[in-house]
C-alpha positions in Angstrom: 77.0 20.8 2.6 74.9 21.7 5.3 71.3 22.7 4.6 70.3 21.6 1.7 65.6 22.4 1.5 64.0 23.0 4.1 60.1 22.3 4.3 57.2 23.2 6.2 55.0 20.4 6.7 51.9 20.1 8.9 50.9 16.9 10.8 47.1 16.4 11.3 47.2 12.4 12.3 43.9 12.0 10.1 46.1 12.6 6.9 47.1 8.9 7.7 44.6 6.2 5.9 44.6 3.8 9.0 44.0 7.1 11.1 41.6 8.6 8.7 39.7 5.8 7.5 38.8 8.2 4.1 38.1 11.3 6.0 42.2 12.2 4.2 40.6 12.4 0.8 39.0 15.3 2.2 42.7 17.4 2.2 44.2 16.0 -0.8 46.1 19.1 -1.9 47.9 18.2 1.3 48.2 14.8 0.2 49.6 15.7 -3.2 51.8 18.9 -1.7 53.7 15.5 0.9 54.1 13.8 -2.4 55.6 16.6 -4.7 57.9 17.4 -1.0 59.5 14.0 -0.7 60.0 13.1 -3.6 62.9 16.2 -3.5 63.4 15.1 -0.2 64.6 12.0 -2.1 66.0 13.2 -4.8 67.9 15.0 -2.1 69.2 12.0 -0.1 70.1 13.7 3.0 72.2 12.5 5.6 70.8 13.8 9.1 66.8 14.9 8.9 66.3 17.7 11.6 63.1 18.0 12.6 61.7 20.5 14.3 58.0 19.6 16.1 55.6 21.3 18.6 54.8 18.2 20.4 57.7 16.8 21.4 58.8 18.0 25.2 58.4 21.3 25.4 59.7 23.9 28.6 59.0 27.7 29.5 63.2 28.0 28.9 64.8 25.2 27.4 64.9 23.5 23.5 64.6 19.9 24.6 66.7 17.6 22.2 66.0 14.3 21.8 68.6 12.2 23.4 70.3 8.2 22.7 70.6 6.3 20.5 67.0 5.3 18.9 63.3 5.8 18.9 59.9 4.0 18.3 56.7 5.5 17.8 53.0 4.5 16.8 50.0 5.3 16.4 48.3 3.6 18.8 46.1 7.0 20.2 45.0 7.6 17.6 43.6 3.9 16.8 46.2 2.7 14.7 48.5 1.0 16.5 49.8 -0.8 13.6 51.6 1.8 11.7 54.8 2.7 13.6 58.5 3.7 12.8 61.8 3.5 14.4 64.2 6.0 13.8 67.7 6.2 14.5 69.5 9.7 16.7 72.4 11.3 14.5 74.3 11.2 18.0 77.8 13.4 16.6 74.9 16.2 15.2 73.2 16.5 18.4 76.6 16.6 20.7 77.7 19.3 18.4 74.3 21.2 18.5 74.4 20.8 22.9 77.5 22.5 22.9 77.1 25.5 20.1 73.8 26.3 21.8 75.9 26.3 24.9 78.3 28.5 23.5 75.9 31.2 22.3 74.2 31.0 25.4 71.1 29.4 24.9 69.3 27.1 27.5 69.1 23.6 24.8 70.3 20.1 25.3 69.3 16.5 25.7 68.2 17.0 29.4 64.3 16.7 30.9 62.8 13.7 28.3 59.5 13.1 29.4 58.2 10.7 26.5 61.1 8.9 24.8 58.5 8.2 22.1 58.1 9.4 18.5 55.1 12.4 19.2 52.8 12.5 16.3 54.0 16.1 15.2 57.7 14.1 14.2 55.3 10.7 12.7 53.2 12.0 10.3 56.1 14.4 8.2 57.9 11.0 8.5 55.7 8.9 7.5 55.8 10.0 3.6 59.4 11.0 3.4 60.0 6.7 4.9 57.9 5.8 1.2 60.7 7.2 -0.6 64.0 7.5 1.8 65.1 6.2 4.9 69.1 6.1 4.9 69.0 8.6 6.8 69.7 9.8 11.2 67.3 12.2 12.5 67.9 14.7 14.7 64.6 15.6 16.7 64.3 19.5 18.2 61.9 20.6 20.4 59.9 23.9 21.0 59.9 26.2 24.0 58.2 29.3 25.4 61.3 31.5 25.0 60.8 34.6 22.6 61.0 33.9 18.6 63.7 35.4 18.4 65.7 32.7 20.4 64.2 30.7 18.3 65.3 31.8 15.3 69.4 31.7 16.9 68.9 28.6 17.1 68.2 27.8 14.1 71.2 29.7 12.9 73.1 26.8 15.6 71.3 23.8 13.4 72.7 25.4 10.3 76.4 26.4 11.7 76.7 22.8 13.2 75.2 21.1 9.6 77.7 23.0 7.8 80.4 22.4 10.3 80.0 18.5 10.1 79.4 19.0 5.9 77.1 16.2 5.9 74.1 17.5 3.2 71.4 18.4 5.9 67.2 18.6 5.4 65.5 20.6 8.2 61.3 20.2 8.5 59.4 22.7 10.7 56.3 19.9 12.2 53.1 22.8 12.3 49.6 23.4 11.8 48.5 27.0 11.0 45.3 28.2 13.0 43.2 25.6 14.8 40.2 28.6 14.7 39.0 28.6 11.1 35.6 27.2 11.5 32.7 27.5 14.5 32.9 23.6 13.7 36.5 23.2 14.4 38.2 21.3 17.4 38.8 25.4 18.7 36.2 26.9 17.2 36.1 30.2 15.3 37.9 33.7 15.8 38.9 36.2 13.6 42.4 35.9 14.2 42.4 32.1 12.9 42.3 33.4 8.8 43.9 36.5 9.8 46.9 34.6 10.9 46.4 31.8 8.1 46.9 34.4 5.4 49.9 36.6 6.8 51.9 33.4 7.2 51.0 30.9 4.1 51.9 35.0 2.4 55.2 35.4 4.1 56.2 31.5 4.2 55.3 31.3 0.3 57.8 34.1 -0.4 60.2 33.1 2.4 60.0 36.7 4.1 61.4 35.7 7.2 61.9 38.2 9.3 58.4 38.8 9.4 58.0 35.9 11.7 59.7 38.0 14.2 57.5 40.5 13.9 53.8 38.2 15.1 52.6 38.7 18.2 52.4 36.8 21.2 48.4 37.1 21.7 48.2 37.3 17.8 49.5 33.8 17.8 48.0 33.3 21.0 44.0 34.6 19.9 44.5 32.5 16.3 45.8 29.5 18.4 48.4 28.6 16.3 50.9 25.5 16.3 53.9 25.5 14.7 55.2 29.5 14.0 57.8 28.4 16.5 59.1 25.4 14.2 59.1 27.7 11.1 60.7 30.9 12.7 63.8 27.8 13.5 63.6 27.3 10.1 63.7 31.0 9.4 67.0 30.8 11.7 68.8 28.3 9.8 68.1 30.1 6.7 69.6 33.1 7.9 72.1 35.1 5.8 71.0 32.5 2.2 69.2 32.5 -0.4 66.3 30.1 -1.1 64.0 29.0 -3.7 60.6 29.4 -2.4 57.8 27.1 -3.8 53.6 27.5 -1.9 52.9 23.9 -3.1 49.5 23.9 -1.0 47.5 25.7 1.5 44.0 23.9 3.1 41.7 23.8 6.1 38.7 22.0 5.8 38.5 20.8 9.6 39.1 24.0 10.5 42.7 23.4 11.3 45.0 25.2 8.8 47.7 22.8 6.9 50.0 24.7 4.4 53.0 23.3 2.6 56.7 25.1 2.0 59.7 24.2 0.3 63.1 26.1 0.4 66.1 25.0 -1.6 69.1 26.5 -0.6 70.8 29.1 -3.0 73.7 29.6 -1.7 75.3 32.6 0.9 73.3 36.1 0.8 74.2 38.7 3.1 70.9 40.6 3.0 69.1 37.7 4.6 69.6 39.0 7.9 66.8 38.3 8.7 67.8 38.6 13.1 69.9 41.3 13.0 67.6 43.5 11.1 64.8 42.8 13.5 67.2 43.9 15.9 68.3 47.2 14.5 65.1 48.0 14.2 64.1 47.0 18.1 67.5 49.2 19.1 66.1 52.1 17.6 62.5 52.1 18.3 64.3 51.1 22.0 66.0 53.8 21.5 63.2 56.2 21.3 60.3 54.6 23.6 63.7 55.6 26.3 63.2 59.2 25.8 59.8 58.6 26.1 59.9 57.2 29.2 58.3 59.1 32.1 60.6 59.7 35.5 58.7 56.7 37.7 59.9 54.1 34.2 63.5 55.3 34.3 64.0 54.7 38.0 62.7 51.3 37.6 64.9 51.0 34.1 68.0 52.1 36.3 67.4 49.4 38.6 67.4 46.8 37.0 70.0 47.8 34.5 72.6 48.5 38.1 71.2 44.9 39.5 72.3 43.0 36.7 75.3 44.4 36.1 76.5 44.5 40.0 73.8 42.2 42.3 73.2 45.9 44.2 70.5 47.6 45.0 71.6 51.1 43.9 71.1 54.1 45.7 67.5 56.4 44.9 69.0 59.2 42.6 69.1 62.9 42.5 66.4 64.6 39.9 63.3 62.7 40.5 59.8 64.4 40.6 59.4 65.4 44.4 56.7 62.9 44.8 59.0 59.8 44.3 60.8 61.3 47.7 57.8 62.1 49.6 54.9 60.3 49.2 54.2 56.4 49.9 52.1 53.7 47.9 51.8 50.6 47.1 53.7 49.6 43.6 53.6 47.2 40.7 56.5 46.5 38.0 55.8 44.7 35.6 58.4 43.8 32.3 58.1 42.4 28.9 59.9 41.4 27.1 59.1 40.9 23.3 56.0 41.4 24.0 55.4 38.9 26.6 55.4 38.9 30.3 59.2 38.7 31.7 58.0 39.6 35.3 55.4 41.7 37.8 55.9 41.9 41.5 54.2 44.6 43.6 53.3 45.5 46.9 49.3 46.7 47.5 50.1 49.2 50.1 53.3 50.5 50.6 55.9 49.1 52.4 59.1 52.0 52.1 59.6 55.4 53.3 59.1 56.6 49.8 57.7 56.1 46.3 60.9 55.6 44.9 62.2 52.9 47.6 58.7 50.8 46.2 59.2 51.1 43.1 63.0 50.4 44.0 62.6 47.3 45.7 59.9 46.3 43.7 62.0 46.7 40.2 64.2 44.2 41.8 61.5 41.4 42.2 60.2 41.5 39.4 63.7 41.3 37.6 64.7 38.8 40.2 62.7 37.7 42.2 59.0 36.2 39.9 58.8 32.5 40.9 57.7 32.2 37.1 60.4 33.6 35.5 64.1 32.8 35.7 66.0 36.6 36.4 67.1 38.9 34.0 70.7 39.0 32.7 72.1 42.3 31.4 72.0 40.7 27.9 68.0 41.0 27.6 68.0 44.9 28.9 68.0 46.2 25.3 64.6 44.0 25.2 62.8 45.1 28.5 59.3 46.8 28.3 58.5 48.6 31.6 55.6 50.2 33.6 55.1 51.2 37.0 51.5 51.0 38.4 51.4 52.8 41.5 48.8 52.0 44.1 45.1 53.5 44.3 43.7 52.6 48.1 41.8 49.6 47.8 37.9 49.7 48.6 35.5 46.6 49.5 33.1 46.2 47.2 29.7 43.7 47.2 29.2 42.7 43.9 31.5 41.6 40.5 29.0 44.6 39.3 31.3 47.1 40.7 33.6 46.1 39.1 35.1 47.5 35.6 38.4 45.8 33.6 39.6 48.8 32.1 39.3 50.9 35.1 39.7 49.1 38.2 41.4 46.4 39.6 40.3 43.1 41.8 41.4 41.6 45.2 40.4 38.3 45.6 40.4 36.7 48.8 39.9 33.6 50.5 40.7 32.5 54.2 44.9 33.5 54.3 44.7 33.6 50.8 44.7 36.6 48.8 45.7 37.4 44.8 45.8 40.4 43.0 45.2 41.2 39.3 45.6 44.7 37.6 43.0 47.1 35.2 43.2 46.9 31.6 45.4 44.2 30.6 45.6 43.0 27.5 43.7 39.7 26.9 41.4 40.0 30.1 38.3 41.4 28.8 35.7 40.3 30.9 35.0 41.1 34.6 34.7 37.3 34.7 38.3 36.5 33.4 39.6 39.0 35.4 37.9 37.5 39.1 38.7 34.0 37.9 42.6 34.9 37.1 43.0 36.2 40.4 41.5 33.7 41.9 44.3 30.7 40.0 47.0 33.0 41.3 46.2 33.4 44.7 45.6 29.4 44.3 41.9 29.4 45.3 39.1 27.3 43.5 37.3 28.2 40.8 33.8 27.3 42.5 34.8 28.9 46.0 33.3 32.3 47.1 35.7 35.0 47.3 35.4 38.5 48.9 36.6 40.8 46.5 38.1 44.5 47.0 38.5 47.0 44.0 41.6 49.8 43.2 42.5 52.2 40.6 45.9 52.4 39.2 47.8 55.6 37.9 49.8 53.5 35.3 53.3 55.1 33.6 55.0 53.5 30.8 56.8 55.4 28.0 
């Protein structure tokens, strides 16, 4: 049978009466919507519930799927330990999902569990489900720091496994919306908060799942959203599937957005192949970008393509601008994938015989030796955007007042520790931020005094 329905559900612990102690009445719309959604689940009587939780074990480059036969959890951390639940896992579904993910090259599995206990992102939705239907087995899936497109692909894997098993399956995407709706909310106010909630409710309310892939990482981060990746996995589970959609509720009186939507499967619909459409659009844009790339960026891309394909550094190509062959300078190569940093390595001063060699060696380092990321693989090349910063001379300065985040990069030094941050970076808006991040990169404590240097760069991109 496969996936019969999907649900977008929030997970505020205070919605549980023993936790909220009356405060839950302020989100009565959400409670009423939960009751209606779980009525549908009880009517469908799913054999398996796949629950996607942002508060499950999470890794930067790996999806954790809960292992074992069963698990237990309670609301003790919210002073309501008497409210508990136990679940049985669908071990066959988990086994097949791990195999399917491996077959399509996704990093997902049952390794690395940090805490067997159920998290509140799992328990809040199940608190309502269990009031009406308990004869199900659970598949509990965590999120990752991987791109949104990869979350969508995991959803496709979930769909394929549900279809292969022929089980009546329901998928629940647990997640709150923005946490920055009000000044007196848990995370304060930022204009991106209400903007995110308006946009996500519009997208989810009309099941325009392709638009989920268009949200920028910086926008989501500024909005302090919680469930976007859960919603994107749910979207992938309905790839090429028609859905009947109903937006049940939205509210945010505590400064956090709560939305509930229902998606009922309506059979095959090949026009809803949102990932394919997104990648075709990305490919068109990439080809247009590559045509606009200047020689410095083309050199870095040429090098990375050769290294990912052959494992070897290629020869310096012919036909480059003369300054690449004859000048020397430090250079940084930065990689982004789907708008997120994918690698950045460089040299402050020239170490090679020519700027071309400097860029090529640093391109190799950025794609394979940045300790924050796994090496870039060949299939990622079409998703990479690349920039090359050629370093100017460094100047010692006596005060942060001599910095300008848009014009100057900064180098901080404390003893043998040295950290650098490039200028004009998205999200770095103040000198204080710039210095703090450079210190953090160098392993220098925030309160430590540092020597400061500044530098300018010539940035090459499209």
